[in-house]
C-alpha positions in Angstrom: -90.2 -26.5 192.2 -89.1 -28.8 195.1 -85.7 -29.8 193.2 -84.9 -26.2 192.3 -85.5 -25.0 196.0 -83.0 -27.6 197.2 -80.7 -26.5 194.3 -80.9 -23.0 195.9 -80.3 -24.1 199.5 -77.3 -26.3 198.3 -75.8 -23.4 196.6 -76.2 -21.1 199.9 -75.4 -24.5 202.0 -72.0 -24.4 200.3 -71.0 -21.0 199.4 -72.1 -19.1 202.5 -72.3 -19.2 206.4 -76.1 -18.4 206.1 -78.2 -20.8 208.4 -80.2 -23.0 206.1 -83.3 -23.7 208.2 -84.7 -26.7 206.3 -83.3 -30.1 206.1 -82.5 -31.7 202.5 -80.4 -34.6 201.1 -76.8 -33.9 199.8 -76.3 -35.3 196.7 -73.4 -34.9 193.8 -76.3 -34.3 191.4 -77.4 -31.2 193.5 -73.5 -29.7 193.3 -73.4 -30.1 189.8 -76.7 -28.2 189.3 -76.8 -25.9 192.2 -74.0 -23.3 190.3 -76.8 -21.9 188.4 -78.0 -20.2 191.2 -74.7 -18.9 192.2 -75.1 -15.4 191.0 -78.3 -15.3 193.2 -75.8 -16.3 196.1 -73.9 -13.0 195.0 -77.2 -10.6 195.3 -77.4 -11.7 198.7 -74.0 -11.6 199.9 -73.5 -8.2 197.8 -76.8 -7.2 199.2 -76.0 -7.8 202.7 -72.8 -6.2 202.4 -74.3 -3.2 200.4 -76.8 -3.0 203.6 -74.2 -2.7 206.0 -72.1 -0.1 203.8 -75.4 2.0 203.9 -76.3 1.6 207.4 -72.8 2.4 208.9 -72.3 5.3 206.2 -75.3 6.9 208.4 -73.0 6.9 211.5 -69.0 7.2 210.0 -67.4 8.1 207.2 -67.6 6.3 203.7 -63.9 4.7 204.7 -64.9 3.5 207.7 -68.6 2.0 206.2 -66.4 0.4 202.8 -64.3 -1.7 205.5 -67.3 -2.9 207.6 -69.1 -3.9 204.3 -66.0 -5.8 203.3 -66.1 -7.6 206.8 -69.2 -8.6 206.3 -69.1 -10.6 202.9 -66.0 -12.5 204.3 -67.9 -13.1 207.4 -71.0 -14.1 205.5 -69.1 -16.5 203.0 -66.5 -17.8 206.1 -63.9 -16.1 203.6 -64.5 -19.1 201.3 -63.2 -17.4 198.2 -60.3 -15.5 199.9 -58.9 -18.8 201.0 -59.2 -20.1 197.7 -57.3 -17.0 196.2 -54.6 -17.5 199.0 -54.2 -20.9 198.4 -53.6 -20.3 194.4 -51.2 -17.7 195.4 -49.0 -20.2 197.4 -49.4 -23.1 194.8 -48.1 -21.3 192.0 -45.9 -18.9 193.4 -44.2 -22.0 195.0 -45.0 -24.7 192.7 -43.3 -25.5 189.4 -44.8 -28.7 188.5 -48.4 -29.8 188.4 -47.7 -32.2 191.0 -46.0 -29.5 193.4 -48.5 -27.1 192.7 -51.5 -29.5 193.6 -49.2 -30.5 196.9 -48.8 -27.2 198.3 -52.9 -26.1 197.4 -53.5 -29.0 199.8 -51.8 -27.5 202.6 -53.9 -25.3 204.9 -51.3 -23.4 205.8 -50.8 -19.8 204.5 -47.6 -19.0 203.3 -45.8 -15.7 202.0 -47.3 -15.9 198.6 -50.8 -16.5 199.8 -50.6 -13.6 202.7 -49.1 -10.8 200.2 -51.8 -12.1 197.7 -55.0 -11.5 200.3 -53.5 -8.5 201.6 -53.0 -6.3 198.2 -56.4 -8.2 196.9 -58.2 -6.6 200.0 -56.3 -3.4 199.6 -57.2 -3.1 196.2 -61.0 -3.9 196.8 -60.9 -1.1 199.5 -59.1 1.8 197.2 -61.3 1.0 194.4 -64.7 1.5 196.3 -63.2 4.5 198.2 -62.5 6.0 195.0 -66.0 5.7 193.7 -68.7 8.6 194.6 -70.6 7.7 197.6 -73.7 7.1 195.5 -72.0 4.5 193.0 -70.7 2.2 196.0 -74.1 0.2 196.7 -74.6 -0.7 193.3 -71.0 -1.5 192.5 -70.7 -3.7 195.5 -73.7 -5.7 194.7 -72.6 -6.2 190.6 -68.9 -7.2 191.8 -70.5 -10.1 193.8 -73.2 -11.0 191.3 -70.9 -10.9 188.0 -67.7 -12.2 189.7 -69.4 -15.2 190.4 -70.9 -15.8 186.9 -67.4 -15.7 185.8 -66.3 -18.6 188.1 -69.6 -20.7 186.9 -68.3 -20.0 183.4 -64.8 -21.4 184.2 -66.7 -24.5 185.3 -68.1 -24.8 181.8 -64.9 -23.6 179.9 -62.4 -26.0 181.9 -62.1 -29.7 183.1 -62.2 -30.3 186.9 -58.6 -31.6 188.4 -59.4 -34.5 189.9 -57.3 -34.8 193.2 -56.8 -37.9 195.6 -58.9 -38.3 198.3 -56.5 -36.6 200.6 -57.1 -33.3 199.0 -58.4 -30.3 201.1 -60.2 -29.1 198.0 -63.5 -27.9 198.6 -66.7 -29.7 197.2 -66.9 -28.7 193.9 -69.0 -29.0 190.4 -67.1 -31.8 188.2 -69.2 -31.3 185.4 -71.3 -28.1 184.2 -73.7 -28.4 181.8 -74.5 -25.3 179.2 -78.3 -24.8 180.7 -76.6 -24.2 183.9 -74.3 -21.9 182.6 -77.0 -19.8 180.5 -79.4 -19.8 183.7 -76.3 -18.3 185.7 -75.8 -15.7 183.1 -79.5 -14.9 182.8 -79.8 -14.1 186.5 -76.8 -12.0 186.6 -78.1 -9.6 183.9 -80.5 -8.1 186.5 -77.3 -6.5 188.2 -76.7 -4.2 185.6 -80.3 -2.8 185.6 -79.5 0.0 188.4 -77.0 1.6 186.8 -79.6 2.6 183.8 -77.1 3.2 181.0 -76.2 0.3 178.3 -72.4 1.9 178.8 -72.5 -0.2 181.8 -71.9 -3.5 180.0 -68.4 -2.1 178.6 -67.3 -3.6 182.0 -67.9 -7.2 180.7 -64.8 -6.8 178.3 -61.9 -6.3 181.0 -63.8 -8.8 183.3 -64.1 -11.6 180.3 -60.3 -10.7 179.4 -59.3 -11.4 183.0 -61.1 -14.4 183.6 -59.9 -16.0 179.7 -56.3 -15.1 181.0 -56.4 -16.9 184.2 -58.2 -19.9 182.5 -55.1 -20.1 180.1 -53.0 -20.0 183.1 -54.4 -22.5 184.9 -54.7 -24.9 182.1 -51.2 -24.5 180.9 -50.0 -25.3 184.5 -52.5 -28.1 186.4 -54.5 -28.6 183.2 -57.9 -27.5 184.4 -59.2 -26.1 187.5 -59.8 -26.6 191.0 -62.2 -25.3 193.6 -59.3 -22.9 194.8 -59.1 -21.5 191.0 -62.9 -20.8 191.2 -62.0 -18.5 194.1 -59.4 -17.0 192.7 -61.5 -16.2 189.6 -63.9 -14.7 191.7 -62.0 -12.6 193.5 -59.6 -11.3 190.8 -62.7 -10.3 188.7 -64.5 -8.7 191.4 -61.7 -6.4 191.7 -61.5 -5.9 187.6 -65.4 -5.0 187.7 -64.5 -2.2 191.0 -61.5 -0.9 188.6 -63.7 -1.0 185.3 -66.4 0.9 187.1 -63.9 3.4 188.3 -62.6 4.0 185.0 -65.9 4.1 183.2 -67.3 6.9 185.7 -63.9 8.7 185.3 -64.1 8.7 181.6 -68.0 9.7 181.4 -67.3 12.6 184.0 -64.5 13.7 181.8 -66.5 13.5 178.9 -69.4 15.5 180.5 -67.3 18.0 181.7 -65.9 18.8 178.3 -69.2 19.1 176.9 -70.3 21.1 179.4 -72.9 18.6 180.5 -74.0 16.3 183.3 -73.7 12.8 182.9 -76.8 10.2 184.0 -75.1 7.2 183.8 -75.0 6.4 187.4 
């Protein structure tokens, strides 16, 4: 139990800015295994963001509340995943060889591709959440943060880590994820579906899996595997896809219910 507690603290210590009031010894072994708890990080980050949305929506409009919740998630994680997305946009947008892509990815500066990618990413998140009915937003935020992190964990198992030289600015990352850790992460993520009270919500996994698979194929083609920035990109992009999938599913169910003269209880 002590070891599992250390793994949990390692996950929060690396993937969030939440203060950890407990001293523990870092090891590569802990880093390799702590990703089994990455969905729990998603629950906490998503829960905090959803709580800010709920509290601020009592005072402001849903539009303002969504922006405040998005700012909160960025502050809690230190823009950890958003930074990865920006780096990937710059690297793959400006590089045409593996060496060039990895070199650009080391650069801490944000270029045009990265800036455009981040702006469009945040805009898409905002619009997707803002289109949802008010009562859907809290559980959508939570499931988005949880399942998208599970997709990133899955990539750690599916692809090989691209080893870079010591000058790399890549973040600390798992280099060998065991199937046991992937199964545990997947089990944690199932609980995020329960608040929807309908098995149809699992349909959102289809576009999410497809998106993850396509990104993995793209990364493997160009650099032969993944880096920490690639994982941040998978988390960000699949989170967006989850929001869009729930929005599309909600619209479809509402249309079907209207056509049948019934009120859906999906959400």
